[in-house]
N, C-alpha and C positions, 0 to 999 in steps of 0.2 A: 154423104153428109153427116150421118151420125158418127162415123168413125172419125172424121176430121173434127167434129165438136168434142168428142171424147179426148182426142189427142190434144186440142187446145185446153181442155179443162185440166188435163194432167199437167201440162206446162205451166199453167197458172198456179195450180196447187203446189208444184215443185219449187215455186218461188215464195208463194203466200205462207204456206204452213211453216217451213224453217225460218222464215223471216219473223213470224209471230212468236216462235219458240225462242229465238234469239232475244227478242225483245223482252220476253218474260224472264228469261235468265239474267239479262242485264239489270233487271229491276229486282232481282233476288227471288223470283217466282219460280217454283218447280215446273208448273204447267201454264201454257198460255190461257188467258182468259179473253172474253169477248172483245175487251178494249185492245188487246194486243193483235188480235186478228184484224181489226179495223185499222189500227195504226200501220200495220204491215200492208194492208190493202192500199193505203195512200200512196205507197211507193210502187205499185204495180205499174208496169209499162203502159197499160191502156189509159191511165190518167183520169179515168172517168169520175172517180170519188173526189179527187182533188178539185177537178173542175166544178163539180156539184157544190162543193163548199164555197168556191169562189163566186158561183152564181147567186148565192144567197148572202154575199158579202162577208163571209167568214174565212179567216186565214186557216187553212187546213193544219198548218204547222202549230197552231194554238191548241189543237186537241190534246196533244200529249201533256201539256201543261195544265189543261182543264182536268184531265183524268188524275194527274198527280195531286191537284188541289182537292178533288173529291176524295181520294184516298187519305190525304192528310186530315181532311175534315172529319172523316169517319173515325180515324184513329183518335183524333182530339176529343171527339164526342165521348169516348170511353176513357179519357185521361191520359192517353199516350201522346207524348210530344215527340216528334221525329227530328233528330239531328241529322240533316241531309248529308253533311260532310262525313260524320262518323259512319253513317249508313253506307255511303259510297265506298269508304275505306274497307268496310267489313265484308262487302260483296265479293264472292269468288269471281274469277274472270268468266266471262260468258264463253261457253264452249259450243262447238258445233253439236247440232242435235245427234244423238246416239239412240239407237234401239227404236222400239215402236213409238209412233206418235201419240202422245197423250195431251189431252187438254181439258179445261174445266167444263162442267156441264153447260155453262153460259156460252162458251166458245163453240161447243158442239151444237148447241141449238142455233146460234148464229150461222154456223157454216152450213147446217142442214137447210135452213131457210133460204140461204143465198143460193145454194145449189138448186133447190126446188124453183126458185125464181127464174134462174137461167134455163132450167129445163122447160119451164112453162113458156118462156119467150122462144124456145128452140134455138138458142144462141149459146155460145161459150160463156162460161163463168167470167165475171168482170169484177173490177173494184166497185163499181156502181151497184152490183148485186149485194156485196157485202155491206156497203153503206145503207141501202135501202132495208136490208134485214136488220141492220143495227138500229135503225130508226123505229122499228117495230117493238123492240124490247121495252118492257114496261118497268123492270127492276134492274138494279145493278148500277155500276159506276157510268156506264155509257149514257143513259137517259139523264143523269144528273150533270154529266160533263156537257152534254148537249144544251141543257137549261143554262149552265154557266156561259156557254158561247153565244146564247140568244137564238 
C-alpha cells in the first residue's frame, strides 16, 4: 500500500511540478510560485480541484486572470504600469525544465502542506490537496486572487 501510494505521488509530481515550472517560465518568472503550482494542479487528471471550484460556483479558469489582476494591482500600487503586449513580446520562449527543480518559498510551503495533507489521509497526492493547502495561505497573490473570485 505504501509503495503504491509513493508511486502515485511520484506520477502526480512528474506532471504537477514541470507544469508549474512551465507556467512560471511562460509568465517570465524564473521559479514557480504558489500560484503556478495551483494553476498546474487544476489540470491534473484527478480533476478534484477543478470540481471544488465548480462546487462553489467559481469557474476554475478564472483563477489565472484573478492572479494576473493581483500582480497588475501590486505593480500599479508602486507606479509600474504593465503593457501586456510589450511584455508578451519580450518574454523568451518557455522551455522545458532543466536541472534541479527550484521554486519560490511560497510554492515550497504550499507543496509541503499539500503532501502533508495527503499523508495524513493516507492517500496519494491530488489536486484537491494542493487547493486545500492554497486556501490556508495567509499572504501572497493566491489569497488576494481567491478574494477577487469571491
